N, C-alpha and C positions, 0 to 999 in steps of 0.2 A: 174135653170131649170131641170138639169139632176138630181140634188139630189131629187127634188120634183117627178120626174119621176120614180126614183129607189124606192122611198118610196111607190109610187102607186103600183108598180109592186110587191113589198114585201108584201103588205098588200091584194093583189088581185090574188096571185099565184094559188089559188084553183079555179079560175074562168077561163072562155074561153077568155083570152086576147092575142092580138098580137100587131103588129106595129101600126095599125089603131087606136086601142083603147088607146095605150100609146101616140101617136101623138096627138090625139084629146085631151086628158088630158093637153097636153103641149101647145094646141091652135097652132100647126103647121101643115103643110102638111106632110104626110107621107114621101115624097121624101125628103124634107129639113130635117125632124127630123132624118131620117135614118142616113144621113150624119154626123149630129151634134153627135147623140149617139155614133156611131161607132168611130168617132174621139176621144171622151171623155172617153169611156169605153173600147175601144180596141176590140169590137165585136158588131155584129148587135143585135138589139132589141130581135129578134126571137131566136138568139143563146143565148142571156143572159137568156131569159126566160126559154128556154130548159135546159140550165147548172144549174140554180137554182132549178128547179124542179127534175134534177138528183141528186143534193145534198140532197134534202129532201129524195129522193128515197134511197139514200146510207145510211143515217142515219137509216131510217125504216128497212132496211135490216139487219143492224148491231145490232139494238137496240129493235126490235119488233119481234113477231112471225107472223106478218101479211102475208097473201099469196102474191106471186110475182104477180099475176093477180090482186088482190086488190090493191097492190101498184101501178101497171101500169095504172090502171083506175083512181086512185086518182091522178096521175100526168098528166092526160089529154090524155093518150093513148088509142086508140080504141081497142087495142089487145096487148097480151103479147108478141107476136112476134115482133111488132113495137117497144115495149118498150126495148126488148132485144137487137135489133139492135142499137138503140140509146145509150142504157147503154154501150154495148160493145165498141162504138166508142170513149166514153169518158173515160171509166175505163180500156179498153184493156182486158175485160173478161165479160161472162155473169153474170147476177144478182146473180144466184144460187152459183157459185163459189166464187163470191165476199162475199156472206154471210157467208160462211164457213171460208174464210181466215180472214175476217175482224170483225168477231163476237165480240161485245164489251165484251161479257161474259168471253172471253179467255185472255182479257188484264189483266196484273198484275200491281198493283199500282195505280190503278185509284181511284179517290176521289168519293164521293156520287153524284157528278154532272156528273160523266161519263168521265171527262177529265184524262189524264195522268199526275200524279203529278210530279212536279219538285222541289226538295228541293235545299237549298242552295249549295249543292255539285253537283248537277246535272245541265246539260246544255241543252238547245235546240240549235241544230247546227246552228251556226253563230250568236246567240243572247246571250246577257247578261243582268243580272237584277242588276240595280244600282239605285241611287237615294238619297233622304235625308234620308230615313228609309227602305231600301230594306228588312230589317228582318222582316218587318210588311206585307210584300206582298209575292205573289206566282206567279211565271210564269210556263207555261207548253204547252203541245198540247193537244187539245180536239177534239176527233174524233166524238163527239155527236153534236157538233155545228160547221157546215162547211159552208162557203160561196161557195167554189168550191174546187174540189178534195176530199181528204180523211181526212182532219183535218185542224183545224185553230190554232192558237196561242192565249193564253189568259193570262191576267194579273189581279190579283185580290187581294183585301185587305183581310187579315186573322185574324188580330187582332184589337181590339179598337185602335183608334189613334186620334191624334189632327187634326183640320182641314188644317194645313199647311204642313202636312206630304205627301209625294209623292214617287212614284218609277216609273222607266221606264224600259221597255223591248226594248233593243237597239242594234245596231251594228254599227261598224266603218270601213271605208275602204280609201285607198289613193285616193286623189283627181287628181293624174296626168292625168288620161284618160279624165277628164271632164274640165281642165282649159280652161277658155275663152268661156264657154258654159252656156247657161241657162238651168237649169235641173228641171224637174217636178217629184216630188213624189207623187204618188196617192196610196191609199189603201182602202180596205173596212173595216169598223168598225161597231161593235154592241156592245151596252151597256145595263147593268142591274144595276139600283138603284145607279148610280153615284151620290154622294151628293156634291162633290166638282166640279171638271170638268175633262175631259179627251180630248186628241186629239192626232193627229200625230205631230211630230216635226222634224226639220232638222236644222243642223248647219254646217256652213263651216268655219275652223279655218285655220290659218297660222302655221308655224313651231315653233312659240314661244306661241302657243295656243291664240292668239288673235282672238276674234270671228268677222269674216268678214261679215257673212250673217247668219240670224237666223229667225225662225218661229216656234212657238209651239202652234199656234191656240188659244192663249189666248183671243183674241178679237173675236172669233167665237166658243166658246166652245161647246163640246158635253156633255150633262148632262141628268140625269135621266135614263129612259129606252127606248132604240131606237133600230129599226131593223136595219139590214145591209143596209149600204149606203156608198157611196164613197166621200172621202175627199181628198184635194190635197194641196200641198205646191209648190211654184215656187221660186227659189232662182238662183241668178248668182254664179258662181264659178271663182272669181277674179284670176288674173295672179299669185299672191303669195299664193295661197290656197295650203294647204297641207293634211288635212284630212277632210272628210265628215263623219258626224254622223247623224243617224236618228233613229226613233223608235216611240213608243207610250208611252204617260205620263199618269198616273192616279193620281190625286190628291184627297186624302181622300178615303172615303169608296166606294164600289161598285166593279164591274167586267167588263171588256172590252175584247172583242175578236178582232182580226185582221186577215186578209187573203187577198190573191189576190194583193199584192204590185206589183207596177210598178216604175221604174225608168228610164226616158227617157229625151232626150233633146227635147226642145220646140222652137218655133220660138222666136226670140228676141223681137217681139211685144206682146208676152204673158205677161200680167200684173204679177209684182212680189207680192209676200206676205210677203217680208222681213220686220221685225219688227226692228225699229231703236234701236240700242243698244249703241248709243253714244249721247251726247248732243252738242248743238252748243256753243262754247267758246266765251265769251264776248271780245271785244277788249280793254277793261280797266276796273279797278275797279268800283264798282258801290254800291249805297246805303250803304255808309260807316258809316252813322249816324243812320241807321235803321229807317229813316223817311218815308219811302215809303213802 
């Protein structure tokens, strides 16, 4: 329901929408929907819509010559003054100063898409590029495609490849603080011409690298071209856990952007998304004559 609502918001950001319109689309009362949305997304519907419009405004300020008044009106503000107050609250500076500091034209090393290129020797702080064929992919930071804030991360295929090739932009950390807890990884994802599949993934391993919990959204893949939407994974962190890994995986051709990740403990009653990584062993030999 929340994913359907976020899709509705993304495709109607240029219209006059608010809590009542989004709640009506979800067939819920505004009061109940407000609680559900805030619990799942981490902010109210009104704040989410405002932040998304501010993200569009920040990109317009950096990549176009449109006037600040025109941008403010396009974002649904009645005046430039109201827009400036809202923009300063999120970005800590007025839009005019933001434009001078973060003009895309002053960035070096950007690709034709506007993103900041990261080759195999470069890094995005905290993230690494790996997979079956990492040399066929590129990861980096894109200030021209933002969900919230000043930039998003991206992973894209850069060379022709077989359908079974994949790469992941990922990170790892110790499981110590989360042992015995049920953890939820959520993040916003946008895709462009993904012909295989992509999705968030998360894995919990023990000290000898046995997989204890795992999910890569293979049973609910993101394909094709999709607007920003939120996806999540819920796994337990068993007592003998040592390492937690997570990231975004891209299989085949295409491009994926990720932003606004959250990693948080959830109620034990929250359903797991864990994919079985082991099989049930039989009690005795079977079908020894191959007749069944």
